[in-house]
PAMAR-354050 format. One record per residue: residue number from 1; y, x, z of N, C-alpha, C, O in turn. Coordinates in pm, whole numbers, always signed. Each point is the difference from the previous one (the first is absolute). Layout:
BEGIN
R/NUM/Y/X/Z/Y/X/Z/Y/X/Z/Y/X/Z $
...
This chain:
BEGIN
R/1/-3090/-331/+145/-4/-110/-98/+78/-120/+55/+80/-60/-73 $
R/2/-102/+25/+199/+71/-113/+61/+149/+29/+8/+83/-88/-27 $
R/3/-48/+212/+64/+140/+40/+10/+67/-14/-136/+113/-47/-9 $
R/4/-182/+87/-97/+57/-10/-135/+25/-146/-39/+102/-32/-62 $
R/5/-196/-55/+97/+15/-142/-33/+118/-60/+73/+79/-74/-58 $
R/6/-67/+107/+188/+110/-51/+82/+133/+47/-59/+94/-78/-8 $
R/7/-86/+207/-32/+124/+53/-58/+36/-74/-129/+116/-33/-21 $
R/8/-216/+8/-64/+27/-70/-128/+43/-143/+25/+86/-52/-72 $
R/9/-143/-14/+173/+41/-137/+33/+146/-2/+47/+78/-87/-38 $
R/10/-41/+183/+120/+138/+10/+49/+97/+24/-114/+109/-57/-3 $
R/11/-149/+142/-92/+88/+27/-112/+19/-125/-87/+109/-26/-50 $
R/12/-216/-51/+32/+12/-123/-78/+87/-101/+74/+79/-72/-62 $
R/13/-94/+68/+196/+75/-97/+79/+151/+20/-13/+78/-94/+12 $
R/14/-37/+221/-37/+142/+28/-20/+56/-78/-120/+118/-37/-1 $
R/15/-203/+12/-100/+47/-68/-120/+11/-152/+17/+66/-67/-80 $
R/16/-129/+12/+182/-6/-145/+14/+138/-64/+11/+25/-99/-69 $
R/17/+68/+149/+153/+134/-61/+2/+67/-1/-136/+64/-98/-38 $
R/18/-79/+208/-37/+59/+7/-133/-62/-100/-95/+71/-61/-81 $
R/19/-202/+43/+89/-69/-95/-88/+45/-144/+30/+23/-80/-90 $
R/20/-10/+50/+220/+42/-134/+42/+141/-30/-49/+25/-106/-58 $
R/21/+67/+200/+81/+138/-20/-43/+11/-7/-151/+76/-81/-53 $
R/22/-151/+166/-18/+1/-1/-146/-44/-137/-54/+58/-51/-95 $
R/23/-159/-5/+158/-53/-129/-43/+109/-109/+14/+27/-76/-93 $
R/24/+34/+72/+212/+101/-104/+22/+127/+26/-79/+71/-94/-37 $
R/25/-41/+222/+10/+117/+30/-82/-18/-53/-141/+92/-60/-57 $
R/26/-210/+83/+0/-27/-47/-137/-9/-152/-4/+47/-63/-94 $
R/27/-107/+5/+196/-21/-145/+1/+125/-79/+33/+25/-104/-61 $
R/28/+56/+154/+159/+111/-80/+51/+139/+55/-32/+90/-74/-41 $
R/29/-74/+206/+59/+134/+57/-15/+40/+16/-146/+109/-40/-39 $
R/30/-199/+98/-43/+36/+26/-139/+37/-127/-78/+101/+0/-70 $
R/31/-180/-108/+81/+40/-123/-73/+138/-48/+41/+77/-46/-84 $
R/32/-46/+57/+213/+130/-45/+47/+113/+86/-57/+103/-53/-42 $
R/33/-121/+184/+41/+101/+91/-50/+10/-8/-151/+108/+11/-57 $
R/34/-224/-30/-9/-3/-3/-146/+81/-116/-58/+47/+8/-113 $
R/35/-31/-116/+190/+77/-114/-48/+151/+31/-5/+76/-68/-70 $
R/36/-33/+171/+145/+140/+28/+14/+46/+129/-66/+119/+21/-22 $
R/37/-215/+67/-12/+35/+130/-53/-81/+31/-125/-106/-59/-21 $
R/38/+153/+152/-64/-81/+46/-112/-132/+61/+50/-9/+45/+114 $
R/39/-90/-43/-200/-134/+43/+39/-1/+139/+64/-56/+19/+108 $
R/40/+118/+79/-176/-5/+138/+52/+68/+8/+138/-49/+70/+89 $
R/41/+159/-141/-72/+69/+4/+130/-80/-76/+106/+1/+39/+117 $
R/42/-69/-146/-156/-83/-75/+93/-116/+87/+50/-33/-4/+118 $
R/43/-28/+81/-207/-108/+93/+40/+52/+102/+97/-65/+29/+101 $
R/44/+182/+28/-130/+59/+102/+88/+30/-57/+137/-31/+63/+101 $
R/45/+92/-182/-94/+36/-61/+128/-126/-30/+81/-4/+23/+121 $
R/46/-97/-73/-187/-126/-31/+68/-63/+124/+58/-48/+0/+113 $
R/47/+49/+109/-193/-56/+130/+48/+77/+51/+120/-61/+41/+99 $
R/48/+195/-42/-104/+81/+49/+109/-23/-79/+127/-16/+57/+108 $
R/49/+14/-189/-119/-24/-85/+116/-137/+28/+62/-14/+12/+122 $
R/50/-87/-1/-208/-136/+24/+52/-17/+137/+58/-48/+14/+113 $
R/51/+87/+91/-189/-28/+138/+39/+93/+49/+112/-42/+79/+85 $
R/52/+167/-124/-84/+97/+58/+93/+40/-94/+114/+68/+43/+94 $
R/53/-109/-169/-100/+37/-94/+108/-124/-60/+67/-21/+17/+120 $
R/54/-61/-87/-200/-107/-79/+57/-117/+85/+51/-45/-18/+113 $
R/55/-3/+111/-197/-113/+82/+43/+36/+86/+123/-77/+1/+97 $
R/56/+192/+73/-98/+35/+75/+121/+15/-88/+125/-39/+41/+110 $
R/57/+94/-162/-127/+18/-89/+117/-136/-43/+55/-19/-2/+122 $
R/58/-75/-32/-212/-133/-41/+45/-72/+114/+71/-63/-20/+103 $
R/59/+74/+143/-159/-68/+113/+61/+60/+33/+136/-72/+39/+92 $
R/60/+203/-54/-77/+64/+24/+129/-51/-98/+106/-22/+38/+115 $
R/61/+4/-162/-155/-54/-101/+94/-142/+39/+41/-36/-12/+117 $
R/62/-44/+59/-213/-137/+42/+29/+2/+120/+97/-79/+6/+94 $
R/63/+173/+91/-120/+6/+116/+87/+45/-34/+141/-39/+69/+94 $
R/64/+119/-173/-77/+39/-42/+133/-122/-56/+74/-21/+29/+118 $
R/65/-60/-109/-190/-120/-59/+61/-109/+104/+21/-73/-5/+99 $
R/66/+62/+102/-193/-103/+105/+9/+69/+135/-12/-5/+61/-107 $
R/67/+69/-11/+212/+74/+125/-10/-91/+118/-29/-113/+9/+50 $
R/68/+164/+84/-135/-77/+118/-33/-5/+96/+118/+95/+9/+77 $
R/69/-206/+62/-65/-15/+98/+109/-20/+137/-63/-110/+55/+3 $
R/70/+218/-1/-62/-10/+128/-68/+22/+116/+99/+79/-10/+94 $
R/71/-149/+117/-118/+27/+121/+74/+131/+59/-48/+53/-40/-104 $
R/72/+0/+135/+180/+128/+61/-38/-18/+106/-106/+86/+87/-15 $
R/73/-196/-91/-59/-24/+98/-105/+79/-30/-124/+16/+88/-85 $
R/74/+34/-210/+70/+78/-35/-118/+96/-114/+34/-24/-78/+92 $
R/75/+133/+72/-169/+93/-111/+17/-48/-119/-84/-95/+12/-77 $
R/76/+160/-125/+94/-45/-121/-68/+117/-68/-72/+116/+28/+29 $
R/77/-149/-115/-122/+100/-78/-74/+53/-113/+91/-56/-24/+107 $
R/78/+163/-44/-147/+53/-109/+84/-103/-109/+30/+6/-65/+104 $
R/79/-102/+46/-198/-103/-101/+25/-129/+59/+57/-103/-66/+0 $
R/80/+110/+191/+50/-109/+55/+78/-108/+74/-72/-102/+33/+61 $
R/81/+119/-4/-191/-102/+73/-75/+20/+151/+16/+114/+48/+7 $
R/82/-225/+26/-2/+7/+144/+17/+80/+64/-112/-13/-36/-117 $
R/83/+96/+134/+155/+82/+68/-100/-11/+151/+19/-110/+51/+19 $
R/84/+222/+22/-23/-5/+146/-4/-52/+60/+132/+35/-48/+107 $
R/85/-118/+152/-116/-47/+69/+120/+113/+67/+78/+92/+55/-60 $
R/86/-100/-59/+190/+91/+76/+85/-48/+147/-2/-112/+28/+41 $
R/87/+196/+63/-89/-50/+135/-21/+97/+113/+38/-39/+116/-3 $
R/88/+163/-149/+40/+93/+108/+32/+93/-45/+113/+33/-118/+12 $
R/89/+8/+213/+71/+95/-28/+106/+102/+113/+8/-32/+115/-29 $
R/90/+154/-148/+68/+106/+99/+15/+69/-24/+134/+34/-113/+33 $
R/91/-15/+220/+44/+64/-10/+131/+145/+41/-12/+30/+108/-52 $
R/92/+60/-192/+98/+141/+34/-1/+86/-126/-4/-50/-108/-34 $
R/93/+177/+120/+68/+87/-115/-3/+24/-42/-145/-31/+74/-93 $
R/94/+87/-193/+75/+14/-57/-133/+84/+87/-92/-38/+23/-114 $
R/95/+152/+26/+163/+87/+82/-84/-72/+127/-44/+17/+45/-113 $
R/96/-97/+12/+203/-75/+122/-36/-106/-31/-104/-24/+80/-91 $
R/97/-41/-196/+104/-98/-41/-98/+62/-14/-140/-55/+49/-99 $
R/98/+170/-116/+93/+68/-22/-129/+43/+134/-60/-22/+25/-118 $
R/99/+84/+62/+200/+42/+131/-52/-118/+80/-52/+10/+62/-106 $
R/100/-121/-64/+178/-115/+78/-38/-61/-52/-131/-30/+78/-90 $
R/101/+13/-208/+80/-60/-57/-121/+89/+21/-122/-48/+29/-109 $
R/102/+179/-43/+128/+92/+25/-111/-1/+147/-43/+9/+30/-119 $
R/103/-19/+60/+216/-9/+140/-32/-128/+33/-78/-3/+95/-79 $
R/104/-100/-176/+101/-128/+19/-72/-2/-73/-132/-101/+3/-71 $
R/105/+213/-69/+34/+9/-64/-131/-22/-150/-3/-10/-58/-108 $
R/106/+1/-6/+224/-25/-143/+8/+130/-78/+9/+102/+51/+46 $
R/107/-106/-177/-92/+116/-90/+4/-29/-117/+94/-111/-54/+0 $
R/108/+209/+14/+79/-16/-115/+89/-2/-128/-84/+89/-20/-84 $
R/109/-186/-66/+105/-11/-124/-76/+106/-99/+46/+26/-15/+119 $
R/110/+34/-53/-216/+98/-104/+32/-69/-119/+66/-120/-24/-17 $
R/111/+200/-52/+94/-50/-124/+57/-14/-106/-108/+64/+8/-104 $
R/112/-149/-106/+130/-16/-110/-94/+125/-90/-2/+48/-43/+105 $
R/113/+0/+18/-223/+108/-97/-20/-12/-49/-143/-68/+62/-82 $
R/114/+132/-173/+51/-7/-55/-134/+50/+103/-104/-61/+19/-105 $
R/115/+173/+46/+139/+56/+101/-91/-95/+115/-24/-18/+42/-114 $
R/116/-45/+10/+223/-88/+114/-15/-128/-36/-74/-52/+81/-77 $
R/117/+1/-203/+99/-121/-44/-71/+28/-11/-149/-83/+41/-82 $
R/118/+199/-98/+46/+35/-10/-143/+15/+140/-59/-45/+26/-112 $
R/119/+108/+65/+188/+14/+139/-46/-138/+63/-23/-20/+70/-99 $
R/120/-75/-97/+190/-133/+58/-13/-72/-55/-124/-63/+76/-74 $
R/121/+72/-207/+52/-65/-61/-116/+59/+56/-130/-73/+34/-93 $
R/122/+207/-23/+88/+66/+54/-119/-41/+146/-23/-22/+41/-114 $
R/123/+12/+37/+220/-36/+142/-17/-142/+12/-51/-30/+93/-75 $
R/124/-59/-184/+115/-138/+2/-47/-9/-41/-148/-69/+64/-79 $
R/125/+142/-171/+46/-7/-50/-137/+60/+100/-100/-52/+18/-111 $
R/126/+160/+47/+151/+70/+91/-93/-28/+146/+31/+61/+89/-58 $
R/127/-156/-65/+151/-44/+136/+32/+116/+91/+42/+9/+116/-40 $
R/128/+82/-173/+123/+110/+76/+57/-36/+39/+144/-62/-78/+72 $
R/129/+102/+195/-33/-32/+46/+136/+79/-78/+104/+121/-18/-13 $
R/130/-192/-28/+116/+62/-60/+116/-66/+66/+121/-101/-49/+52 $
R/131/+158/+160/-8/-68/+88/+96/-5/-61/+139/-76/+47/+84 $
R/132/+155/-151/-58/+2/-63/+131/-55/-145/-6/+38/-84/+81 $
R/133/-125/+58/-177/-54/-135/-18/-59/-55/+129/-71/+73/+69 $
R/134/+96/-199/-34/-60/-57/+123/-151/-8/-9/-57/-9/-109 $
R/135/-7/+13/+224/-146/-10/+8/-40/-136/+56/+75/-63/+75 $
R/136/-192/+19/-112/-55/-122/+60/-27/+26/+148/-20/+115/+40 $
R/137/+17/-217/+39/-23/+12/+144/-149/+5/+31/-76/-88/-40 $
R/138/+36/+191/+112/-134/+8/+57/+14/+3/+152/+107/+31/+52 $
R/139/-215/-64/+18/+8/-22/+144/-93/+91/+78/-115/+22/-38 $
R/140/+166/+30/+147/-76/+79/+97/+62/-29/+134/+122/-17/+10 $
R/141/-205/+13/+95/+52/-35/+134/+68/-136/-1/+86/-26/+84 $
R/142/-122/-62/-176/+54/-135/-4/+138/-11/-60/+64/-104/+15 $
R/143/-15/+209/-84/+133/-8/-59/+3/+80/-132/-85/+85/-25 $
R/144/+184/-115/-57/+12/+70/-128/+57/+139/+25/+51/+30/+108 $
R/145/-59/+55/-210/+42/+139/+13/+147/+10/+40/+81/-85/-35 $
R/146/-50/+191/+110/+138/+25/+45/+81/+75/-106/+121/-17/-9 $
R/147/-188/+100/-70/+69/+75/-105/-103/+48/-101/-117/+21/+33 $
R/148/+162/-5/-158/-89/+47/-104/+67/+108/-83/+122/+4/-12 $
R/149/-204/+83/-47/+51/+107/-86/-81/+1/-129/-115/-46/-3 $
R/150/+176/+97/-104/-69/+2/-128/+50/+110/-91/+111/+51/+15 $
R/151/-198/-14/-111/+35/+92/-108/-51/-62/-128/-121/-12/-17 $
R/152/+210/-27/-76/-48/-57/-126/-69/+108/-85/+35/+118/+6 $
R/153/-134/-161/-85/-68/+90/-92/+70/-10/-133/-6/-104/-66 $
R/154/+70/+210/+24/+84/-2/-119/-81/-36/-125/-107/+55/-24 $
R/155/+161/-147/-55/-61/-37/-126/-117/-96/+10/-61/-34/-101 $
R/156/+28/-10/+222/-112/-91/+21/+52/-131/+60/+45/-3/+114 $
R/157/-52/-103/-189/+48/-130/+47/-87/-53/+112/-122/-10/-14 $
R/158/+186/-24/+127/-75/-57/+110/-76/+101/+84/-81/-39/+84 $
R/159/+106/+169/-107/-71/+104/+75/+97/+63/+101/+114/+32/-34 $
R/160/-160/-15/+157/+81/+69/+102/-89/+40/+116/-103/-63/+27 $
R/161/+143/+170/+41/-58/+36/+127/+81/-72/+108/+123/-6/-8 $
R/162/-191/-49/+107/+79/-66/+106/-75/-1/+131/-122/+11/+5 $
R/163/+200/-24/+103/-58/-4/+134/+85/-95/+84/+123/+2/-7 $
R/164/-190/-83/+87/+66/-88/+96/-22/+54/+141/-109/+48/+30 $
R/165/+209/-56/+55/-10/+48/+136/+33/-110/+101/+89/-82/-22 $
R/166/-165/+84/+132/+25/-91/+115/+30/+88/+122/-74/+94/+30 $
R/167/+182/-125/+40/+39/+78/+117/-79/-44/+122/-13/-119/+28 $
R/168/-40/+215/+43/-64/-25/+129/+24/+120/+88/+74/+91/-38 $
R/169/-134/-88/+154/+23/+111/+93/-133/+58/+48/-107/-55/-25 $
R/170/+116/+168/+93/-118/+61/+62/+43/+58/+134/+119/+14/+28 $
R/171/-216/+20/+54/+30/+52/+132/+36/+149/-8/-84/+81/-38 $
R/172/+205/-43/+72/+44/+139/-8/-90/+93/+81/-43/-34/+110 $
R/173/+16/+151/-166/-79/+99/+71/-149/-18/-9/-75/+88/+43 $
R/174/+29/-199/-98/-143/-26/-13/-47/+31/-142/+79/+0/-94 $
R/175/-208/+27/+80/-55/+23/-133/-2/-129/-79/-9/-109/+56 $
R/176/+17/+123/-187/-6/-118/-86/-144/-53/-3/-92/+68/-46 $
R/177/+75/-190/+95/-127/-70/-13/+27/-148/+26/+113/-39/+26 $
R/178/-218/-44/-34/+22/-143/+16/+56/-35/+138/+72/-99/+15 $
R/179/-107/+179/+85/+48/-30/+133/+147/+26/+22/+60/-58/+90 $
R/180/-1/+146/-171/+142/+36/+20/+92/-67/-101/+122/+5/+16 $
R/181/-179/-69/-120/+85/-75/-93/+36/-135/+61/-87/-74/+45 $
R/182/+213/+44/-44/+46/-132/+44/+22/-85/-125/+112/-26/-43 $
R/183/-225/-16/-12/+0/-60/-135/+92/-121/-14/+61/-20/-105 $
R/184/-52/-59/+209/+73/-127/-15/+141/+5/+58/+63/-104/+16 $
R/185/-15/+224/+14/+138/+11/+47/+88/+46/-116/-24/+104/-60 $
R/186/+125/-184/+29/+94/+36/-104/+128/+50/+63/+67/-77/+70 $
R/187/-30/+203/-93/+124/+52/+60/+120/-85/-43/+10/-42/-115 $
R/188/+81/+18/+207/+115/-86/-29/+82/+52/-118/+38/-77/-89 $
R/189/-10/+207/+89/+81/+58/-108/-71/+117/-67/+54/+58/-94 $
R/190/-172/-23/+140/-77/+112/-56/+80/+128/+0/-4/+77/-96 $
R/191/+80/-54/+205/+83/+121/+7/-63/+107/+91/+57/+108/+15 $
R/192/-171/-136/+44/-65/+96/+86/-80/+102/-81/-59/-33/-103 $
R/193/+59/+157/+151/-82/+102/-66/-149/-28/+20/-85/+63/-63 $
R/194/+55/-157/+153/-139/-38/+24/-42/-121/-84/-104/-61/+26 $
R/195/+184/+27/-126/-37/-107/-90/-109/+49/-96/+13/+106/-62 $
R/196/-118/-183/+49/-106/+31/-94/+4/-100/-114/-16/-120/+22 $
R/197/+39/+168/-145/+6/-84/-117/-139/-1/-65/-42/+98/-61 $
R/198/-27/-210/+76/-133/-16/-57/+11/-51/-141/+61/-105/-23 $
R/199/-120/+176/-74/+26/-31/-139/-127/-26/-82/-109/+43/+35 $
R/200/+129/-117/-144/-104/-27/-99/+52/+45/-136/+89/-63/-57 $
R/201/-143/+171/+7/+45/+58/-127/-97/-33/-111/-122/+7/+17 $
R/202/+178/-43/-132/-85/-30/-118/+84/+16/-126/+120/+23/+9 $
R/203/-182/-34/-124/+70/+16/-129/-21/-122/-87/-114/-40/-27 $
R/204/+225/-18/-19/-8/-108/-99/-30/+59/-137/+63/+98/-41 $
R/205/-160/-157/-29/-36/+51/-134/-6/-114/-102/-90/-4/-83 $
R/206/+185/-85/+90/+2/-110/-96/-3/-136/+69/+38/-13/+116 $
R/207/-83/-86/-189/+2/-137/+51/-135/-66/-13/-82/+40/-83 $
R/208/+59/-141/+165/-125/-76/-4/+24/-138/+61/+104/-24/+61 $
R/209/-200/-65/-79/+6/-131/+62/-69/+1/+136/-102/+67/+18 $
R/210/+157/-141/+77/-65/-17/+130/-112/-101/-15/+19/-106/-61 $
R/211/-136/+138/+116/-118/-83/-23/+12/-142/+55/-46/-94/-64 $
R/212/+107/+79/+181/-7/-130/+66/+116/-94/-34/-6/-119/+33 $
R/213/+114/+171/-99/+109/-92/-33/+64/+25/-137/+96/-67/-37 $
R/214/-150/+164/-38/+46/+28/-138/+144/+49/-8/+59/-4/-108 $
R/215/-2/+50/+220/+131/+63/-5/-12/+140/-60/-107/+61/+0 $
R/216/+220/-12/-51/+5/+138/-47/+21/+95/+118/+75/-32/+93 $
R/217/-142/+147/-96/+17/+101/+100/-17/+138/-63/-32/+11/-118 $
R/218/+54/+91/+197/-22/+137/-50/-148/+37/+17/-63/-35/+100 $
R/219/+9/+105/-197/-131/+61/+17/+20/+133/+73/+89/+77/-34 $
R/220/-174/-52/+134/+10/+121/+80/-105/+103/-42/-115/-35/-24 $
R/221/+156/+160/+15/-94/+107/-33/-104/+11/+112/+35/-5/+118 $
R/222/-163/+20/-154/-105/-1/+105/+14/+113/+102/-39/-19/+115 $
R/223/+92/+135/-154/+3/+116/+90/+123/-3/+91/+104/+56/-35 $
R/224/-116/-120/+149/+113/-6/+95/+13/+130/+78/+108/+29/+53 $
R/225/-215/+50/-44/+8/+129/+69/+99/+93/-71/+73/+75/+64 $
R/226/-72/-80/-197/+90/+86/-76/+146/-36/+26/+87/+88/+2 $
R/227/-59/-217/+17/+137/-41/+30/+45/+50/+135/+115/+41/+16 $
R/228/-201/-44/+81/+31/+57/+131/+31/+149/-14/+96/+50/+58 $
R/229/-177/+20/-134/+19/+145/-16/+131/+30/-73/+63/+102/+27 $
R/230/-23/-189/-119/+127/+18/-70/+116/+2/+97/+92/+81/-14 $
R/231/-95/-170/+114/+106/-5/+101/+0/+127/+84/+104/+61/+20 $
R/232/-222/-22/+29/-10/+119/+86/+42/+125/-75/+74/+83/+54 $
R/233/-121/-68/-179/+39/+118/-78/+149/+6/-26/+59/+108/+1 $
R/234/+2/-225/-25/+144/-3/-24/+77/+42/+124/+97/+75/-9 $
R/235/-139/-123/+126/+69/+37/+125/-21/+149/+30/+91/+67/+49 $
R/236/-210/-17/-80/-25/+145/+21/+86/+84/-95/+55/+102/+41 $
R/237/-44/-145/-166/+80/+74/-97/+146/+3/+43/+71/+96/-29 $
R/238/-26/-201/+98/+138/-5/+49/+14/+72/+135/+108/+3/+60 $
R/239/-220/+56/-12/-3/+75/+126/+44/-84/+119/+79/+43/+83 $
R/240/-134/-166/-77/+37/-94/+104/-115/-35/+93/+17/-83/+90 $
R/241/-132/+142/-110/-120/-34/+80/-16/+97/+116/-12/+121/-21 $
R/242/+13/-174/+144/-26/+83/+117/-148/+12/+26/-50/+108/+34 $
R/243/-23/-220/-49/-145/+1/+22/-60/-127/-60/+70/-97/-27 $
R/244/-200/+100/+6/-73/-119/-48/-124/-21/+83/-55/+95/+55 $
R/245/+12/-218/-45/-122/-34/+71/-70/-112/-74/+65/-89/-55 $
R/246/-198/+95/+52/-78/-101/-70/-82/-80/+100/-64/+56/+89 $
R/247/+66/-189/-105/-79/-88/+86/-91/-87/-87/+47/-60/-97 $
R/248/-173/+52/+131/-92/-82/-76/+9/-145/+47/-45/-33/+110 $
R/249/+105/-54/-194/+10/-141/+38/-134/-71/-14/-38/-82/+84 $
R/250/-32/+114/-190/-135/-56/-26/-68/+87/-103/+60/+94/-52 $
R/251/-185/-123/+22/-72/+77/-101/+64/-21/-138/+68/-100/-22 $
R/252/-90/+195/-71/+51/-20/-137/-45/-137/-55/-112/-44/+26 $
R/253/+200/-19/-100/-34/-136/-46/+64/-29/-135/+95/+67/-42 $
R/254/-148/-168/-24/+56/-52/-125/+49/-140/+30/-76/-84/+50 $
R/255/+203/+59/-80/+64/-126/+31/+20/-78/-128/+72/+46/-90 $
R/256/-131/-161/+78/+19/-83/-119/+138/-61/+7/+34/-71/+94 $
R/257/+46/+99/-196/+139/-47/-3/+5/-145/-46/-94/-50/-61 $
R/258/+206/-18/+91/+11/-138/-40/+28/-14/-148/-14/-109/-55 $
R/259/+53/+218/-12/+21/-5/-146/-134/+0/-72/-99/+54/+50 $
R/260/+97/-117/-166/-123/-3/-81/-43/+145/-27/+79/+81/-48 $
R/261/-206/-50/+80/-61/+131/-23/+68/+111/+79/-17/+118/-31 $
R/262/+92/-155/+133/+68/+101/+80/-84/+43/+119/-64/-83/+64 $
R/263/+62/+212/-35/-69/+51/+116/+66/+129/+43/+51/+75/-84 $
R/264/-51/-47/+216/+63/+118/+54/-103/+82/+77/-92/-55/+61 $
R/265/+108/+186/-65/-89/+91/+71/+79/+74/+107/+111/+46/-25 $
R/266/-168/-34/+145/+64/+69/+108/-102/+79/+80/-114/-43/+17 $
R/267/+157/+160/+33/-89/+77/+86/+8/-50/+145/-66/+55/+89 $
R/268/+147/-159/-65/+7/-60/+132/+81/+81/+102/-5/-28/+119 $
R/269/+79/+128/-166/+75/+87/+88/+150/-29/-2/+56/-36/-103 $
R/270/+5/+51/+217/+146/-12/+14/+54/+140/+29/-32/+59/+103 $
R/271/+113/-5/-194/+62/+130/+19/+140/-19/+56/+82/-68/-61 $
R/272/-55/+128/+177/+129/-15/+67/+78/+129/-10/-49/+107/+35 $
R/273/+171/-119/-84/+90/+115/-20/+109/-4/+106/+66/-102/+18 $
R/274/-49/+214/+52/+116/+14/+88/+106/+79/-74/-26/+110/-50 $
R/275/+145/-169/+41/+110/+65/-70/+62/+110/+86/+1/-7/+123 $
R/276/+51/+108/-191/+75/+104/+72/+130/-59/+55/+78/+71/+64 $
């Protein structure tokens, strides 16, 4: 009972920065902008300033003062909120990883740029395929993903399978476990066959609002285990799997997503694939 109350209080506390900024935006920013712009444009400018500038800045300041202490079971957003579960790993140098994923039908995600973001927005609005659409940045080991892959879902706007990978290393010749993972070492060029790509796989299934800042984001399908299996099955179908190993990161859990009504389910396992 006490645990449930504490959890609910924490969830409400996430909304407080947004409530504070929304109040000052309506009281101070909107009247100022409304004097200079048409009403509809003034509302849009106020929303963009609040949701994409002021609220994220305030939350980042809070996260600096009160840093999150997340386990390595999931990656986090730039402002420290829990995001996709860590559920898949692939062993091999970067070129081998790219060749293997492409052979299994995956596309390398483009880097973020103004041109690519405009392309992504246009493809969403007009339902045109953009198979290399850039991904938002999520963080693991204190840095954003090193590479991402995706498969768009044909005929479904805003739907895609995707996975982000972070390069790290492990001790050669040792069994895979927490003692042999060098979690915080990033290979300089990720060209070693002992590179371990730790990944978070999930599926976008539309759009939703983020609870704490009202930004638009993708809604994630709850079953993240199925996304992990999609990757493994694709690599097996391409006859590229030498071996697999499963490590229990934590007990099965349900992760409340930052999107409204969003939640993810994970069996808490990390499946590691060694490429041929």
